[in-house]
C-alpha positions in Angstrom: -12.4 18.8 -31.7 -15.9 17.3 -31.4 -17.0 15.5 -28.3 -17.3 11.7 -28.6 -20.4 9.7 -27.6 -18.6 8.2 -24.6 -17.7 11.6 -23.1 -14.1 11.4 -24.3 -12.4 14.0 -26.5 -11.7 12.1 -29.7 -8.3 12.4 -31.3 -6.7 9.3 -32.7 -7.8 6.3 -30.7 -5.8 3.2 -31.7 -7.2 0.4 -29.7 -10.4 -0.6 -31.5 -10.9 -3.9 -33.3 -10.9 -4.2 -37.1 -14.2 -3.5 -38.6 -15.6 -1.7 -35.6 -16.1 2.0 -36.3 -16.0 4.6 -33.6 -18.9 7.1 -33.6 -18.4 10.1 -36.0 -18.6 11.2 -39.6 -19.3 8.8 -42.5 -16.1 7.1 -43.5 -14.3 8.6 -46.5 -13.2 5.1 -47.6 -15.2 1.9 -47.9 -13.0 -0.4 -49.9 -9.2 -0.9 -50.0 -6.8 1.7 -51.4 -3.1 1.4 -52.2 -0.5 4.1 -52.3 3.3 4.5 -52.4 4.9 6.5 -49.7 7.5 9.2 -50.1 10.2 6.7 -49.2 9.0 4.1 -51.8 7.2 1.9 -49.3 3.9 0.4 -50.5 0.8 0.6 -48.3 -2.7 -0.6 -48.4 -5.5 1.2 -46.5 -8.5 -1.0 -45.5 -11.7 1.0 -45.5 -13.4 -1.8 -43.6 -11.0 -1.4 -40.7 -12.2 1.9 -39.4 -10.3 3.1 -36.3 -11.8 6.6 -36.0 -13.9 9.1 -38.0 -14.7 11.6 -35.3 -11.6 13.7 -35.4 -12.0 17.2 -36.8 -8.7 17.0 -38.8 -8.7 13.4 -40.1 -10.1 9.9 -40.4 -8.1 6.9 -39.3 -8.1 3.4 -40.8 -6.2 0.2 -40.4 -3.3 -0.1 -42.8 -0.7 -2.7 -43.9 2.7 -2.3 -45.5 4.2 -4.6 -48.1 6.9 -6.7 -46.5 5.7 -6.3 -43.0 3.2 -8.2 -40.9 2.5 -5.3 -38.5 -0.7 -3.4 -38.4 -0.5 0.4 -38.9 -2.8 3.3 -38.6 -3.4 5.4 -41.7 -4.5 9.0 -41.1 -6.3 10.6 -44.0 -6.3 14.4 -43.5 -9.5 16.3 -44.2 -8.6 19.9 -43.2 -5.5 20.4 -45.4 -5.2 18.9 -48.9 -2.7 19.1 -51.8 -5.0 21.6 -53.5 -4.9 24.1 -50.6 -2.8 27.3 -50.6 0.9 27.1 -50.4 0.9 28.9 -47.1 -1.5 26.4 -45.6 0.4 23.4 -47.0 3.8 24.8 -45.8 2.9 24.3 -42.1 2.0 20.7 -42.7 5.1 20.1 -44.8 7.4 21.5 -42.0 5.7 19.2 -39.4 6.2 16.2 -41.7 9.8 17.1 -42.2 10.3 17.3 -38.5 8.6 14.0 -37.8 10.7 12.4 -40.6 13.9 13.7 -38.8 13.0 12.2 -35.4 11.2 9.0 -36.4 14.4 7.0 -36.9 15.6 7.7 -33.4 14.8 4.9 -30.9 15.2 7.2 -27.9 12.6 9.7 -29.1 9.3 10.1 -27.2 7.4 11.3 -30.3 5.2 8.7 -32.1 7.3 7.8 -35.3 6.0 8.6 -38.7 6.2 5.4 -40.8 5.4 6.9 -44.1 3.3 9.6 -45.9 2.0 10.4 -49.3 -1.3 11.2 -51.1 -4.4 9.2 -52.1 -7.3 10.0 -54.4 -10.7 9.3 -53.0 -13.4 10.0 -55.6 -12.4 13.2 -57.3 -10.5 14.7 -54.3 -6.9 14.2 -53.4 -5.9 13.8 -49.7 -2.7 13.7 -47.7 -2.2 10.4 -45.8 0.2 9.7 -42.9 1.0 6.3 -41.6 1.9 5.7 -37.9 2.4 2.6 -35.7 -0.8 1.0 -34.4 -0.4 1.2 -30.6 -2.2 -1.9 -29.4 -2.2 -0.8 -25.8 -4.2 2.3 -26.7 -3.9 5.8 -25.5 -3.3 6.8 -21.8 -6.7 8.6 -21.6 -8.4 5.2 -21.1 -6.1 4.6 -18.2 -6.8 7.8 -16.4 -7.1 7.4 -12.7 -5.4 4.1 -12.7 -1.8 5.3 -13.3 0.1 5.5 -10.1 2.1 8.5 -9.0 5.3 6.5 -9.2 4.5 5.6 -12.8 3.8 9.2 -13.7 7.2 10.2 -12.2 9.2 7.5 -13.8 7.5 7.0 -17.2 5.1 9.7 -18.2 6.5 13.1 -17.0 10.1 12.6 -18.3 8.8 11.3 -21.6 6.3 14.1 -22.3 8.8 16.7 -21.1 11.3 15.3 -23.5 8.9 15.2 -26.4 7.7 18.8 -25.9 11.3 20.0 -25.6 12.0 18.4 -29.1 9.0 20.1 -30.5 9.8 23.5 -29.1 13.5 23.4 -30.1 12.5 22.6 -33.6 10.2 25.6 -33.6 6.8 23.9 -33.2 3.9 24.0 -30.8 1.8 20.9 -30.4 -1.4 22.7 -29.2 -3.3 19.5 -28.4 -1.5 17.8 -25.5 -3.9 15.6 -23.6 -4.2 12.0 -22.3 -5.8 10.7 -25.5 -2.8 11.8 -27.5 -0.3 9.9 -25.3 0.5 6.3 -26.2 2.6 3.4 -25.0 4.8 2.4 -27.9 7.6 -0.2 -27.6 7.5 0.0 -23.9 7.7 3.8 -23.6 5.3 6.8 -23.5 5.2 8.8 -26.8 3.3 11.9 -27.9 1.2 11.6 -31.0 -1.6 13.3 -33.0 0.0 16.2 -34.8 -3.2 17.4 -36.5 -3.1 21.0 -35.2 0.7 21.3 -34.7 2.1 24.4 -36.2 5.4 26.3 -36.4 6.3 29.4 -34.4 7.2 32.8 -35.7 10.4 34.6 -34.7 8.4 36.4 -32.0 7.5 33.0 -30.4 3.8 33.0 -31.5 2.1 30.3 -33.6 1.7 31.1 -37.3 -1.7 29.5 -37.4 -4.2 31.2 -35.1 -7.3 29.3 -36.1 -6.9 26.1 -34.0 -7.0 26.0 -30.2 -7.1 22.3 -29.0 -9.5 20.8 -26.4 -11.4 22.9 -23.9 -10.2 22.0 -20.4 -6.7 21.2 -21.7 -5.7 24.2 -23.8 -3.9 27.1 -22.2 -5.8 30.4 -21.4 -3.8 32.3 -24.0 -5.2 30.0 -26.7 -8.6 31.6 -26.1 -7.1 34.6 -27.8 -5.6 32.3 -30.5 -2.1 33.2 -29.1 -0.4 29.8 -29.0 3.2 29.8 -27.7 5.6 27.1 -26.4 4.4 27.5 -22.8 0.9 26.7 -23.9 1.9 23.1 -24.3 3.2 23.0 -20.7 -0.2 24.2 -19.5 -1.9 21.4 -21.3 0.8 19.1 -19.9 -0.3 20.1 -16.4 -3.9 19.4 -17.1 -3.0 16.1 -18.7 -1.1 15.0 -15.7 -3.9 15.9 -13.3 -6.4 13.9 -15.4 -4.1 10.9 -15.5 -3.6 11.0 -11.8 -7.2 11.8 -10.6 -9.2 10.2 -13.4 -11.1 13.4 -14.2 -10.4 16.7 -15.9 -9.8 19.5 -13.3 -12.7 21.5 -14.7 -15.1 18.7 -15.5 -17.7 19.9 -13.1 -17.7 23.4 -14.6 -18.1 22.0 -18.1 -20.9 19.8 -16.9 -22.8 22.5 -15.0 -22.6 25.1 -17.8 -23.1 22.7 -20.7 -26.7 23.8 -20.9 -25.7 27.4 -21.5 -23.5 26.6 -24.5 -19.8 26.4 -25.4 -19.2 30.1 -25.0 -20.4 30.1 -21.4 -18.3 26.9 -20.7 -15.3 28.6 -22.1 -15.8 31.8 -20.0 -16.2 29.8 -16.8 -13.1 27.8 -17.4 -11.2 30.9 -18.4 -12.3 32.6 -15.2 -11.0 29.7 -13.1 -7.7 29.6 -14.9 -7.3 33.4 -14.6 -7.6 33.2 -10.8 -5.4 30.1 -10.6 -8.2 28.0 -9.2 -7.2 24.4 -9.1 -9.9 21.9 -8.1 -8.9 18.8 -6.3 -5.3 19.7 -5.3 -6.3 19.6 -1.6 -7.0 15.9 -2.0 -3.4 15.1 -2.8 -2.0 12.9 0.0 0.7 14.6 2.1 3.1 11.8 1.3 3.2 13.1 -2.3 2.5 16.8 -1.6 5.4 17.8 -3.9 3.1 16.7 -6.8 1.1 19.8 -6.1 4.1 22.0 -6.8 4.4 20.5 -10.3 0.7 20.9 -11.1 0.6 24.5 -9.9 3.8 25.3 -11.7 2.5 24.0 -15.0 -0.9 25.7 -14.6 0.1 29.2 -13.9 -2.1 31.6 -15.8 0.8 33.9 -16.7 2.9 31.9 -19.2 6.1 33.7 -18.2 5.7 32.1 -14.7 4.8 28.7 -16.0 7.1 25.7 -15.6 9.1 24.8 -18.7 11.4 22.0 -19.7 14.2 23.0 -17.3 11.8 23.5 -14.3 10.1 20.2 -14.9 13.5 18.5 -14.8 14.3 20.4 -11.6 11.1 19.0 -10.1 12.0 15.5 -11.2 15.3 15.9 -9.4 13.4 16.9 -6.2 14.4 20.6 -6.1 12.2 21.9 -3.3 13.4 25.5 -4.1 10.8 25.5 -6.9 8.1 26.2 -4.3 9.3 29.8 -3.8 8.9 30.4 -7.6 5.2 29.6 -7.8 2.6 32.2 -7.3 -0.2 30.9 -5.1 2.1 29.0 -2.8 3.2 31.8 -0.6 1.8 29.9 2.4 3.7 26.8 1.5 5.3 24.7 4.3 8.4 24.2 2.1 11.5 25.7 3.7 13.7 28.4 2.2 16.7 26.2 3.0 17.1 22.5 3.9 17.4 21.2 7.4 20.2 18.6 7.5 19.8 15.6 9.7 22.5 12.9 9.6 23.4 13.8 6.0 19.8 13.9 4.7 18.0 17.1 3.6 14.5 18.1 4.8 12.7 20.7 2.8 9.3 20.6 4.3 7.4 19.5 7.4 6.6 16.1 6.0 10.2 15.3 5.3 11.3 16.7 8.6 8.8 14.6 10.5 9.9 11.5 8.7 13.6 12.2 9.4 12.9 12.9 13.1 11.1 9.6 13.5 13.7 7.6 11.6 16.5 9.1 13.8 14.7 9.2 17.1 17.5 9.6 19.6 19.4 12.2 17.5 16.1 14.0 17.0 15.5 14.3 20.7 19.0 15.9 21.1 18.3 18.4 18.3 14.9 19.2 19.8 16.0 19.8 23.4 19.3 21.5 22.6 17.5 24.2 20.7 18.8 23.3 17.2 15.3 22.7 15.7 13.9 25.9 17.3 16.7 28.0 15.9 16.2 26.6 12.4 12.5 27.1 12.5 12.8 30.6 13.7 13.9 31.6 10.2 11.0 29.6 8.6 7.9 29.8 10.6 7.1 31.9 13.7 4.2 29.6 14.5 6.4 26.4 14.4 9.2 28.0 16.3 6.8 29.0 19.1 5.3 25.5 19.1 8.8 24.0 19.5 9.7 26.4 22.2 6.6 25.4 24.2 7.3 21.7 23.6 10.8 22.1 25.0 9.5 24.0 28.0 7.0 21.3 28.9 8.9 18.1 28.1 12.6 18.8 28.5 12.4 18.0 32.3 10.0 16.5 34.8 10.3 16.2 38.5 8.2 13.1 38.5 10.7 10.2 38.5 8.0 7.8 37.2 7.7 9.8 34.0 11.4 10.4 33.3 11.8 7.4 31.0 9.2 8.5 28.5 8.8 12.3 29.1 11.1 13.6 26.4 9.9 11.0 24.0 6.4 12.3 24.4 7.5 15.8 23.5 9.1 14.6 20.3 6.0 12.6 19.5 3.9 15.7 19.9 6.1 17.7 17.6 6.0 15.1 14.8 2.3 14.9 15.2 2.0 18.7 14.7 4.3 18.6 11.7 2.2 16.0 10.0 -1.1 17.6 11.0 -1.9 14.6 13.2 -1.8 12.2 10.2 0.2 9.6 12.2 1.5 8.9 15.6 5.3 8.3 15.5 7.3 6.8 18.2 10.9 5.5 18.1 10.9 4.9 14.4 7.4 3.3 14.3 4.4 5.0 12.7 0.8 4.3 13.5 -2.0 5.5 11.2 -4.9 3.4 12.6 -6.0 2.5 16.1 -5.9 -1.1 15.0 -2.1 -0.9 14.6 -1.5 -0.4 18.3 -2.7 -3.9 19.0 0.8 -5.2 18.1 2.6 -3.1 20.7 5.0 -5.2 22.8 5.5 -3.4 26.2 8.5 -5.6 26.9 10.4 -4.2 23.8 12.8 -1.8 25.4 14.1 -0.6 22.0 10.8 1.0 21.2 10.0 2.1 24.7 6.4 0.8 24.1 5.8 0.9 27.8 6.6 4.6 27.7 4.1 5.1 24.8 1.4 3.5 26.8 2.1 5.6 29.9 2.4 8.8 27.9 -1.2 9.2 26.9 -0.1 10.1 23.4 -2.4 7.5 21.8 -5.5 9.3 23.3 -4.1 12.7 22.3 -3.5 11.5 18.7 -6.9 9.9 18.3 -8.7 12.9 19.7 -7.3 15.0 16.9 -8.6 12.7 14.1 -11.5 13.8 11.9 -13.3 10.5 12.4 -12.8 10.5 16.2 -15.6 8.6 17.9 -16.5 10.0 21.4 -17.3 6.5 22.6 -14.0 5.1 21.4 -12.1 8.1 22.8 -13.7 7.5 26.2 -12.7 3.8 26.1 -9.1 4.8 25.2 -8.9 7.2 28.1 -10.1 4.5 30.5 -7.6 2.1 29.0 -4.9 4.6 29.7 -6.1 5.0 33.3 -5.9 1.3 33.8 -2.4 0.9 32.3 0.4 1.3 34.8 -2.0 1.4 37.8 -0.8 -2.0 39.0 0.1 -5.4 37.5 -3.6 -6.5 37.3 -4.9 -3.3 35.7 -1.9 -3.3 33.2 -2.6 -6.9 32.1 -6.2 -6.1 31.6 -5.3 -2.9 29.6 -2.9 -4.8 27.3 -5.5 -7.5 26.7 -8.0 -4.7 25.9 -5.6 -3.1 23.5 -5.0 -6.4 21.8 -8.8 -6.4 21.0 -8.3 -3.1 19.0 -6.9 -5.1 16.1 -10.5 -6.0 15.4 -11.9 -2.5 15.8 -14.5 -1.9 13.2 -15.1 -5.6 12.9 -16.2 -8.4 15.2 -14.4 -8.6 18.6 -14.8 -12.2 19.8 -14.2 -14.3 22.9 -14.8 -18.0 22.7 -16.1 -17.5 19.2 -18.9 -15.2 20.5 -19.4 -11.5 19.9 -21.6 -10.6 22.9 -22.6 -11.7 26.3 -25.9 -13.2 25.3 -24.2 -15.7 23.0 -21.2 -16.3 25.3 -22.8 -16.8 28.7 -25.0 -19.8 27.7 -21.9 -21.5 26.4 -20.0 -20.9 29.6 -22.8 -22.2 31.7 -23.3 -25.4 29.8 -21.1 -27.2 32.3 -20.0 -26.2 35.9 -16.6 -27.8 35.2 -16.0 -25.6 32.2 -17.2 -22.5 34.0 -15.0 -23.0 37.0 -11.9 -23.8 34.9 -11.5 -27.5 35.0 -9.0 -28.8 32.5 -11.0 -31.4 30.4 -7.9 -33.4 29.6 -6.3 -33.6 33.0 -9.4 -33.5 35.1 -7.8 -30.9 37.4 -8.5 -27.3 38.1 -5.1 -26.0 37.0 -6.6 -24.4 33.8 -6.9 -20.6 33.8 -10.1 -19.7 35.7 -12.4 -17.3 34.0 -12.0 -14.7 36.8 -8.2 -14.9 36.3 -8.4 -14.5 32.5 -7.3 -11.0 31.6 -8.1 -11.7 28.0 -11.7 -12.3 29.0 -11.8 -9.1 31.0 -10.1 -7.2 28.2 -12.8 -8.4 25.8 -15.4 -7.3 28.3 -13.8 -3.8 28.1 -13.9 -3.9 24.3 -17.6 -4.8 24.5 -18.2 -1.7 26.5 -18.3 -3.1 30.1 -15.2 -1.3 31.3 -17.1 0.5 34.1 -17.4 -2.8 36.0 -13.7 -3.7 35.8 -12.8 -1.9 39.0 -15.2 -4.2 40.9 -13.4 -7.2 39.5 -10.0 -5.6 40.2 -10.9 -4.8 43.8 -11.8 -8.4 44.6 -8.8 -9.9 42.7 -7.0 -11.0 45.9 -10.2 -12.3 47.7 -11.4 -15.9 47.8 -12.5 -17.5 44.5 -16.1 -17.9 45.6 -16.4 -14.1 46.1 -14.9 -13.5 42.6 -17.1 -16.0 40.9 -20.1 -14.5 42.8 -19.2 -11.1 41.4 -18.9 -12.5 37.9 -22.3 -14.2 37.9 -23.9 -11.0 39.2 -22.3 -9.2 36.3 -23.8 -11.7 33.9 -27.2 -11.3 35.6 -27.1 -7.5 35.3 -26.0 -7.3 31.7 -27.8 -10.0 29.7 -31.2 -10.4 28.0 -34.2 -12.1 29.6 -33.5 -15.6 28.3 -29.9 -15.6 29.2 -30.7 -14.1 32.6 -32.9 -17.0 33.4 -30.0 -19.4 32.7 -27.6 -17.3 34.8 -30.0 -17.4 37.8 -30.8 -21.1 37.5 -27.0 -21.8 37.3 -26.3 -19.6 40.3 -29.0 -21.4 42.3 -27.8 -24.9 41.4 -24.1 -24.6 40.8 -23.1 -21.1 41.9 -20.5 -20.4 44.6 -23.1 -21.3 47.3 -24.8 -24.0 45.3 -23.5 -26.7 47.6 -25.8 -25.3 50.3 -28.8 -26.0 48.2 -27.4 -29.5 47.5 -27.2 -30.0 51.2 -30.8 -28.9 51.9 -32.0 -31.0 48.9 -30.2 -34.1 50.4 -31.1 -33.9 54.1 -32.4 -37.4 53.8 -28.7 -38.5 53.7 -28.3 -37.3 57.3 -29.7 -38.4 60.7 -30.7 -35.2 62.6 -31.3 -35.6 66.3 -32.8 -33.0 68.7 -35.2 -30.2 68.4 -32.5 -27.6 68.0 -30.7 -29.3 65.1 -34.0 -30.0 63.4 -35.0 -26.3 63.8 -31.7 -25.2 62.2 -32.2 -27.7 59.3 -35.6 -26.3 58.6 -34.4 -22.7 58.9 -31.6 -23.5 56.3 -34.0 -25.3 54.0 -36.4 -22.3 54.2 -33.7 -19.9 53.4 -32.7 -21.5 50.1 -33.6 -19.0 47.3 -35.7 -19.6 44.2 -34.0 -20.0 40.9 -36.1 -17.1 39.5 -34.6 -14.7 42.0 -31.9 -12.2 40.9 -28.4 -13.1 41.8 -28.3 -10.3 44.4 -31.5 -11.6 46.1 -30.2 -15.2 46.0 -26.9 -14.2 47.5 -28.7 -12.6 50.5 -30.8 -15.7 51.1 -27.8 -18.0 50.7 -26.0 -16.0 53.5 -29.0 -16.8 55.8 -28.9 -20.4 54.8 -25.1 -20.5 55.3 -25.5 -19.2 58.8 -28.0 -21.8 59.8 -26.0 -24.7 58.2 -22.8 -23.6 59.8 -24.5 -23.7 63.2 -26.0 -27.1 62.4 -22.6 -28.5 61.4 -21.2 -27.6 64.8 -23.3 -30.6 66.0 -21.9 -32.9 63.3 -20.1 -36.1 63.8 -16.7 -35.1 62.4 -15.8 -38.5 61.0 -18.0 -41.3 59.6 -15.6 -44.0 60.7 -15.1 -42.7 64.2 -18.8 -42.5 64.6 -19.1 -46.1 63.4 -16.8 -47.2 66.3 -18.9 -45.4 68.8 -16.5 -42.5 69.3 -18.9 -39.5 69.3 -17.6 -35.9 69.3 -21.0 -34.2 69.9 -24.0 -34.2 72.2 -25.8 -37.5 71.3 -29.1 -35.7 71.9 -28.4 -32.8 69.6 -26.4 -33.9 66.5 -26.3 -34.6 62.8 -24.6 -37.6 61.3 -24.6 -39.8 58.3 -23.2 -43.1 57.1 -23.0 -41.9 53.5 -19.7 -40.9 52.0 -21.4 -38.4 49.7 -22.7 -36.5 52.7 -19.3 -35.9 54.1 -17.9 -32.3 53.8 -14.5 -33.2 52.4 -14.7 -31.4 49.0 -12.8 -28.2 48.5 -15.0 -26.0 46.3 -13.7 -22.5 45.6 -11.7 -22.5 48.8 -14.8 -23.6 50.8 -15.7 -27.0 52.5 -18.6 -28.7 50.6 -20.2 -32.1 50.5 -18.6 -34.7 48.3 -21.9 -35.5 46.7 -22.1 -31.9 45.3 -18.8 -32.5 43.6 -20.1 -35.6 41.7 -23.5 -34.2 40.9 -22.0 -31.0 39.5 -19.5 -32.9 37.5 -16.6 -31.2 39.3 
């Protein structure tokens, strides 16, 4: 049939609006034309309601029937007329008689024939056939959008049934393709019988002049040898187009279109002859059995091609079909089923699913040799793999690994069976790294703790095609952290929780990086040091205790510094905050770095020393020695432009001088006011100001009360 302007193969489209003509030949009819059908029904064809004129066998117009409000499609034949030879007309008469016989059946999957007769247009008489107008159109326009489930439930059974009716009646359709399948009254039906013909006693078509549509018709039709299996080849190509959205050989037709139809036909024939099937490797493993059907229907040798019975066997899930298809010698389908708790497994995918769903029983079958013995008759490679799994994971002398070691072996086996598609563990299946964020290590039923300890996540991710070296390195470090001790484990789990946002934005405090987060943290010393804004106390979680914060730092790529935070976890808070501010100083941009250094200078863990030196006028310092110490301390205070490391060193010097100076301090303001001195009156430091007293506990250090109020702490 001629190619349509939109790239589709025109047959009998039935979804166009009245008065809108599809591209094609000039319409045979322009006005209205009435005729009486063979059953006495009266019809009126509307020449202004053109549905299609681009078919090689007919033109189709909108039609009405007296006594009915439905719209019908009238097909005026152009290739066979009442004036043709008896032999030519006999084929058409037999097809009409067959359609008449099945049209009254509600369970038939053949588009019903409503009526037929003849009309005279000009001086020429034509046959006309009337069919339902299928408002939902043909399935060709839905190619690529029909789900696999719909194909299995609605399309495949319907077309198989329709072809069986044709073949039992002694006919071959010769033009099965998506455009000739319709939805009618809620079911799929086969239509367009323009080149249908009967079969001789030897099984070959009586008419050898029509072939169908290139890309859909069977290889034997290139020699005009149409037989019943030819329709099943077209059925296979039709299903592939409906599933994938494109003809299997569309690229061949496109590339060789410039060389003419003969070259296109030769290239397609060569592909069919060698059983070359483009695109089948893209079928997901979860529906890999679909490949069995397509290969079975597209066998070059018609004697090896699937027929009505084999399609029904496929629909029933008969995995034994695989062994009957040439080209699937390397199939992973087993010669016999592996039975697990009453269920049958016929291939690696089904076995993997069953093992994961019945985890504890699966471990027993793996380590008692049952699985290996079964696989020894199916695949030497798999049997060897299972043998090695059992050898490595059946027993471990490391008591710390006992609770997850055999689980790991089963996990590795399932991973191998599924070609690393998923990581399965105790009935759960993970297909993305993001999914592991929901792991609950306290869920004993899933042994999630064992999964984290096993290293299986790193092993699985390393085998993925899209494995990122940087992400893999991070996962390996996370695995090292987990289980090392309680602190490392808490950090690792917080880090893992961040993986739910992998590929997107990982945030802490609404920020996505240090340069946006740090300025917010340093807006207030009270916030930075963990003061609860509502209670006014410091029982809120301090930043250095927040494993969610440290987990986010890991996710942002700063995991190499985590051991430094871990190693000082049990030290004084001032040491830990000192380490944190140094981390900020070393890992932020210039503008943020200035804020970090200024904050460290004013409000850092030793910021109270600067406050003391800045407020020496609150004190009375007596004696040359004390004055010298005060000057030494004041001169040691760092500049706010200095790095945190440099400032720390200078604060140490200032701290030494101030500590020595405070040895000469009057210990208590009120005692001093009563003349009760605790120091040498000629070498001392004292004050009558409350803010000067060192009664404030700051990060487990004594500090002046004035520093507390000035810092808002």
